[in-house]
C-alpha positions as CSV (number, residue, x, y, z in Angstrom):
1,M,-30.4,-56.9,29.0
2,D,-31.0,-57.0,24.9
3,T,-33.8,-54.0,25.2
4,Q,-32.0,-50.9,23.2
5,Q,-31.4,-48.0,24.7
6,I,-33.7,-45.2,22.9
7,S,-32.4,-42.5,24.9
8,A,-28.5,-43.3,23.8
9,P,-27.3,-40.5,21.3
10,S,-26.5,-41.5,17.7
11,R,-23.2,-41.3,16.5
12,V,-24.5,-40.0,12.8
13,P,-23.9,-36.4,12.6
14,S,-27.6,-34.7,12.3
15,S,-26.2,-32.2,9.7
16,G,-23.1,-31.9,7.7
17,V,-21.7,-34.4,5.5
18,V,-22.1,-38.4,6.4
19,H,-18.7,-40.3,5.3
20,I,-19.8,-43.6,3.7
21,N,-16.4,-45.2,3.2
22,I,-15.3,-48.4,1.6
23,R,-11.4,-50.0,2.1
24,L,-9.8,-49.4,-1.2
25,T,-7.8,-52.2,-2.6
26,D,-6.7,-50.4,-5.7
27,G,-7.1,-47.5,-8.3
28,F,-6.9,-44.6,-5.2
29,S,-4.5,-42.0,-4.6
30,I,-3.1,-40.2,-1.5
31,I,-3.6,-36.4,-1.3
32,S,-2.9,-34.4,1.1
33,N,-4.8,-31.8,2.7
34,R,-3.0,-29.2,2.3
35,L,-4.3,-29.6,-1.1
36,S,-7.8,-30.5,-1.0
37,Q,-8.4,-28.1,2.3
38,H,-6.1,-25.3,0.8
39,R,-8.2,-21.9,1.7
40,G,-6.2,-19.5,-0.9
41,M,-6.9,-21.8,-4.2
42,S,-9.9,-21.9,-6.6
43,L,-11.7,-25.0,-6.6
44,L,-10.5,-25.5,-10.1
45,A,-6.8,-25.3,-8.9
46,I,-7.6,-28.1,-6.0
47,G,-9.0,-30.6,-7.9
48,L,-7.0,-29.9,-11.1
49,G,-3.8,-30.6,-8.4
50,T,-5.4,-33.5,-7.1
51,H,-5.7,-35.0,-10.7
52,I,-2.0,-34.3,-11.4
53,Q,-0.8,-36.0,-8.3
54,S,-3.1,-39.0,-9.4
55,L,-1.3,-39.1,-13.1
56,P,1.4,-41.8,-13.5
57,A,5.0,-40.0,-13.9
58,G,6.0,-38.8,-17.7
59,R,2.2,-38.1,-18.6
60,R,1.8,-34.8,-20.3
61,I,-0.3,-31.7,-18.6
62,G,-0.1,-29.1,-20.7
63,V,-3.0,-26.8,-21.4
64,K,-4.0,-28.2,-24.3
65,A,-3.6,-31.9,-23.4
66,L,-5.8,-31.3,-20.2
67,A,-8.3,-29.1,-22.5
68,A,-8.8,-32.0,-24.5
69,I,-10.2,-34.3,-21.2
70,F,-11.9,-31.6,-19.2
71,P,-14.9,-29.3,-20.7
72,E,-13.0,-26.0,-19.0
73,S,-11.4,-23.7,-21.1
74,E,-7.6,-23.4,-22.0
75,A,-8.0,-19.8,-20.3
76,R,-9.3,-21.5,-17.4
77,I,-6.6,-24.1,-16.8
78,A,-3.8,-21.8,-17.7
79,A,-5.0,-19.9,-14.8
80,A,-5.6,-22.9,-12.3
81,L,-1.7,-23.8,-13.6
82,R,-0.7,-20.7,-12.1
83,E,-2.5,-20.7,-8.5
84,L,-0.6,-24.2,-8.4
85,E,2.7,-22.5,-9.7
86,H,2.6,-19.5,-6.9
87,H,1.5,-21.7,-4.3
88,G,4.4,-24.2,-4.8
89,F,2.6,-27.3,-5.8
90,L,3.9,-27.2,-9.4
91,R,7.4,-26.1,-10.4
92,R,8.3,-26.1,-14.1
93,I,11.9,-26.2,-15.1
94,R,13.5,-25.7,-18.3
95,E,16.4,-28.2,-19.1
96,R,18.4,-29.0,-22.6
97,V,17.2,-32.4,-24.0
98,Q,19.7,-34.3,-26.6
99,G,19.7,-32.5,-29.8
100,G,20.2,-29.0,-28.3
101,R,16.2,-28.6,-28.1
102,M,15.0,-26.8,-24.6
103,T,12.0,-28.1,-23.0
104,T,10.2,-27.6,-20.0
105,R,9.5,-30.3,-17.2
106,T,7.0,-30.1,-14.7
107,E,7.9,-31.4,-11.1
108,S,4.4,-32.1,-8.5
109,Y,4.2,-31.8,-5.3
110,N,2.3,-32.8,-2.3
111,H,4.0,-30.9,0.2
112,P,5.9,-28.2,-0.6
113,E,6.8,-26.5,2.5
114,A,9.2,-29.8,3.5
115,A,10.2,-30.2,-0.4
116,A,12.2,-26.9,0.7
117,G,13.1,-27.6,4.0
118,R,14.5,-30.9,2.7
119,A,16.2,-29.0,-0.5
120,G,17.6,-26.8,2.3
121,A,19.3,-29.3,4.0
122,E,20.8,-30.9,1.2
123,A,22.5,-27.3,0.3
124,E,23.9,-26.9,3.6
125,E,25.5,-30.4,3.7
126,T,27.0,-30.4,0.3
127,S,28.4,-27.2,1.5
128,A,29.8,-29.3,4.7
129,A,31.0,-31.9,2.8
130,A,33.4,-29.3,1.0
131,P,37.0,-30.0,2.4
132,A,37.5,-27.1,4.4
133,P,41.6,-24.8,3.6
134,A,44.2,-25.9,5.8
135,P,45.3,-24.6,8.7
136,A,48.1,-22.0,8.8
137,P,51.0,-23.8,11.2
138,A,50.7,-21.8,14.6
139,A,53.8,-19.9,15.8
140,P,55.7,-21.4,18.5
141,A,54.9,-19.8,21.8
142,P,57.8,-17.9,24.0
143,A,59.4,-19.4,26.7
144,P,57.7,-18.2,29.8
145,E,60.8,-15.9,32.3
146,P,61.1,-16.8,35.6
147,P,59.2,-14.2,37.9
148,V,60.9,-12.3,40.0
149,R,60.0,-11.7,43.5
150,E,60.2,-8.4,44.9
151,A,60.9,-7.0,48.0
152,V,57.7,-6.6,50.6
153,P,58.8,-3.6,53.1
154,E,58.0,-4.6,56.6
155,P,55.9,-2.4,58.2
156,A,56.8,0.4,60.0
157,P,55.4,0.1,64.4
158,S,52.1,2.1,64.3
159,P,52.5,4.9,67.1
160,E,50.0,5.0,69.8
161,R,47.0,7.0,69.2
162,E,46.4,10.7,70.2
163,F,43.3,11.5,71.3
164,A,42.5,14.8,70.7
165,P,40.3,17.4,72.8
166,E,36.4,17.5,71.9
167,P,36.1,21.0,70.0
168,A,33.9,23.4,71.2
169,P,30.0,23.8,70.5
170,E,29.6,26.4,67.6
171,P,26.9,29.1,68.6
172,E,23.6,28.7,67.1
173,P,23.0,31.6,64.3
174,E,20.4,33.9,64.8
175,P,17.4,33.7,62.4
176,A,17.2,36.1,59.7
177,P,14.2,38.8,59.4
178,E,11.3,37.5,57.3
179,R,11.2,39.7,54.2
180,E,8.5,41.2,53.1
181,F,7.9,40.3,49.4
182,A,5.8,43.2,47.3
183,P,3.7,41.5,44.5
184,A,5.5,41.4,41.2
185,P,4.4,44.4,38.7
186,A,1.9,43.6,36.2
187,P,3.4,43.2,32.9
188,A,3.2,45.9,30.8
189,P,0.1,45.4,27.3
190,E,2.4,45.3,24.2
191,P,1.6,47.9,21.6
192,R,-1.0,47.1,19.0
193,L,0.3,47.1,15.7
194,V,-1.3,49.5,13.3
195,P,0.0,50.5,10.5
196,V,0.7,54.2,9.6
197,P,-1.7,56.1,7.6
198,T,0.9,56.8,5.4
199,A,2.5,53.2,5.2
200,P,2.2,51.8,1.5
201,K,-0.9,49.2,1.3
202,P,0.1,45.7,-0.4
203,P,-1.1,45.1,-4.0
204,L,-4.6,43.4,-5.0
205,P,-4.1,40.1,-6.1
206,P,-4.7,39.9,-10.3
207,L,-8.4,39.3,-11.5
208,P,-8.9,35.8,-12.8
209,F,-9.1,35.8,-16.4
210,P,-10.4,33.0,-19.1
211,R,-7.9,30.5,-20.6
212,R,-9.6,30.2,-23.9
213,P,-11.4,33.8,-24.0
214,S,-14.1,34.3,-26.7
215,A,-16.3,37.0,-27.6
216,A,-19.6,35.2,-26.6
217,L,-18.0,34.1,-22.9
218,F,-17.3,37.6,-22.7
219,D,-21.1,39.3,-23.6
220,E,-22.4,36.5,-21.3
221,A,-20.6,38.0,-18.5
222,T,-21.1,41.6,-19.2
223,R,-24.7,40.9,-19.2
224,L,-24.2,39.0,-16.0
225,L,-23.0,41.9,-13.8
226,A,-24.7,44.4,-16.0
227,G,-28.2,42.1,-14.1
228,L,-27.2,42.3,-10.9
229,R,-29.3,45.2,-10.3
230,V,-32.3,43.2,-10.9
231,S,-32.2,40.7,-8.3
232,A,-30.0,42.7,-5.6
233,P,-30.1,46.2,-6.3
234,L,-27.6,46.9,-3.7
235,F,-25.3,46.3,-6.6
236,T,-25.3,48.9,-8.9
237,L,-22.6,48.8,-10.5
238,S,-20.8,51.3,-13.2
239,E,-19.7,50.9,-16.9
240,V,-16.3,50.9,-16.1
241,D,-16.9,48.8,-13.0
242,V,-18.5,46.3,-15.4
243,E,-15.9,46.0,-17.7
244,R,-13.1,45.7,-15.5
245,L,-14.8,43.1,-13.5
246,T,-15.7,41.2,-16.8
247,P,-12.5,38.8,-17.2
248,G,-13.4,37.5,-13.7
249,V,-16.9,36.1,-14.1
250,A,-16.2,34.9,-17.7
251,A,-13.0,32.8,-16.0
252,W,-16.2,31.5,-13.6
253,L,-18.2,30.7,-16.9
254,E,-15.2,28.9,-18.2
255,R,-14.8,26.8,-15.2
256,G,-18.3,25.2,-15.9
257,M,-20.5,27.5,-13.1
258,R,-23.9,28.4,-14.0
259,P,-25.1,32.2,-14.4
260,D,-27.4,31.8,-11.2
261,A,-24.9,30.5,-9.3
262,V,-22.3,33.3,-9.8
263,R,-25.0,35.6,-9.2
264,V,-25.7,34.0,-5.9
265,A,-21.9,33.8,-5.0
266,L,-21.2,37.2,-5.6
267,T,-24.3,38.9,-4.0
268,D,-25.6,36.8,-1.4
269,D,-24.9,37.9,2.4
270,P,-23.5,41.6,1.6
271,P,-22.2,43.3,4.7
272,V,-24.2,46.2,6.0
273,P,-23.7,49.1,4.7
274,L,-23.0,48.4,1.6
275,R,-20.4,51.4,0.7
276,H,-18.3,49.7,-2.4
277,P,-20.3,46.8,-4.2
278,A,-17.9,46.7,-6.8
279,K,-14.9,45.8,-4.4
280,L,-17.1,43.3,-2.6
281,V,-17.6,41.9,-6.2
282,R,-13.8,42.4,-7.4
283,H,-12.5,40.0,-3.7
284,R,-15.2,37.5,-4.0
285,L,-14.5,37.1,-8.1
286,V,-10.8,36.3,-6.6
287,A,-11.3,34.6,-3.2
288,L,-13.9,32.6,-4.5
289,L,-13.0,31.1,-7.7
290,P,-13.8,27.6,-8.3
291,P,-11.7,25.3,-9.4
292,P,-11.4,23.9,-13.3
293,L,-13.3,21.6,-14.4
294,P,-11.1,18.0,-14.4
295,A,-10.2,16.6,-18.0
296,A,-12.3,13.9,-19.6
297,V,-11.4,10.5,-19.6
298,P,-10.8,9.0,-22.8
299,V,-12.8,6.1,-23.3
300,V,-11.4,3.1,-24.6
301,P,-13.3,1.3,-27.3
302,L,-14.2,-2.1,-27.5
303,Q,-12.8,-4.8,-29.1
304,N,-13.4,-8.9,-30.1
305,C,-11.0,-10.9,-29.7
306,D,-9.4,-12.7,-32.4
307,D,-9.7,-16.5,-30.6
308,C,-13.0,-16.7,-28.1
309,D,-14.5,-13.7,-29.9
310,R,-15.1,-12.3,-26.5
311,A,-15.3,-8.3,-26.3
312,F,-12.6,-6.2,-24.6
313,R,-11.3,-2.8,-24.6
314,S,-8.4,-2.2,-26.4
315,S,-7.0,0.5,-28.5
316,V,-5.6,-2.0,-31.1
317,P,-7.6,-5.0,-32.3
318,G,-6.3,-8.4,-31.4
319,C,-6.5,-11.4,-28.5
320,C,-7.9,-10.4,-25.2
321,G,-5.7,-10.6,-22.2
322,E,-6.9,-14.4,-21.0
323,C,-6.4,-15.5,-24.8
324,R,-2.7,-14.3,-24.9
325,E,-1.6,-15.7,-21.2
326,V,-3.0,-19.3,-22.6
327,W,-0.6,-18.9,-25.6
328,A,2.2,-17.7,-23.7
329,Y,1.7,-20.3,-21.0
330,A,1.4,-23.2,-23.5
331,A,3.9,-22.2,-26.2
332,E,6.0,-24.8,-24.5
333,P,5.4,-29.2,-23.7
334,C,5.3,-29.4,-20.5
335,L,5.8,-32.9,-18.9
336,L,5.9,-34.1,-15.6
337,D,8.2,-35.8,-13.5
338,A,8.0,-37.3,-9.7
C-alpha cells in the first residue's frame, strides 16, 4: 500500500513560473493585482507604484528624492509618475499650508475605480442630507356637487317586422368583345446634336508659362522643339510654331521634367495620319502638364541639451523635451498622504 504511484501526475507545472512562498509575519505590503498586472502601464511605472504603496504615510516621493534612491534617471521617473497619474493610481492636490505657502499633496490609490465610486456616493449623500424646501400649502378642494339624475325615456314598442319581397335577379352582362391591341410604335430616334459649321468655336485653353522665366530656360526649350524632327520626323515644326510653343516647354522644364521625358511625352504614339503636328504638341503641352515639385521641407538643426547633453532638433538652443518635463514636474514639493 505504501508503493509510490509512478504514473500519478506531478502537481508542479512543467513550464512557467513556480512560486516558492514562505508565510510572512512582518516586512510586507498588500499590493492589488490591478497595479501589479496592469496591461496599460510600463514595468517602470508598475514597479514605482508598488514602491510608493509600500511607503509609510508622509514619505516624500518627489522626482529628486526617488532619483537619489533608484538608478533610473529623473526623466524616466517623471514619465512613470505621469503614467500612474493618468491611470488613477496617483493624484496631485494643491493646497495652502500655514504661512500662505502653496504645496502639493500626493495621494496613492490601490483601487482607483472603488475610490472614485466612494467619492461619488459621498457626494450624493451630502446632497441628499441638505434640507429640502417646505412644500407650499395646498388650496382647499371645492365641495362636490350632488349628482343630477336625468330622466331616462321609456323605450317605445317596436313595430312588427315587415318582410319585403325578394328582388328579381339581375340579368348577366354580355361579355365585351375582345380588343385587338396594336403594337406600340417604336420611339423616334433622337436627333444628333451636330454643331453648325458656322457656329463659333470655343477658345483654346491658354498655354502654360513658367513662373520664373529665364533666358537659359527658354533656350533649352527652343532647342528641344527644334530637335523633335531628329527623333520623330513627323514632328517637323516651323520657326513660328517653335517660338509660339517655347513657353509651354519651358514650363515643363521648370517643373523638374528632363528633356528626354518631355520629348517622349510630346511625340509618343501620334495619330495616323498626322496632319497638324504643331496643334498636337500644343494640346499635349496643356493636357499633360505635370504638377509642380513640392516645396522642400526645412531641416531643423541639431542642438545639445544643456542638462543631459543629448542631441535634439530645435531652432533654438536650450533643454530637450524630457528635461523640460522633469523641471515642470519637480518644480513643487510632493507629499504622500494616505
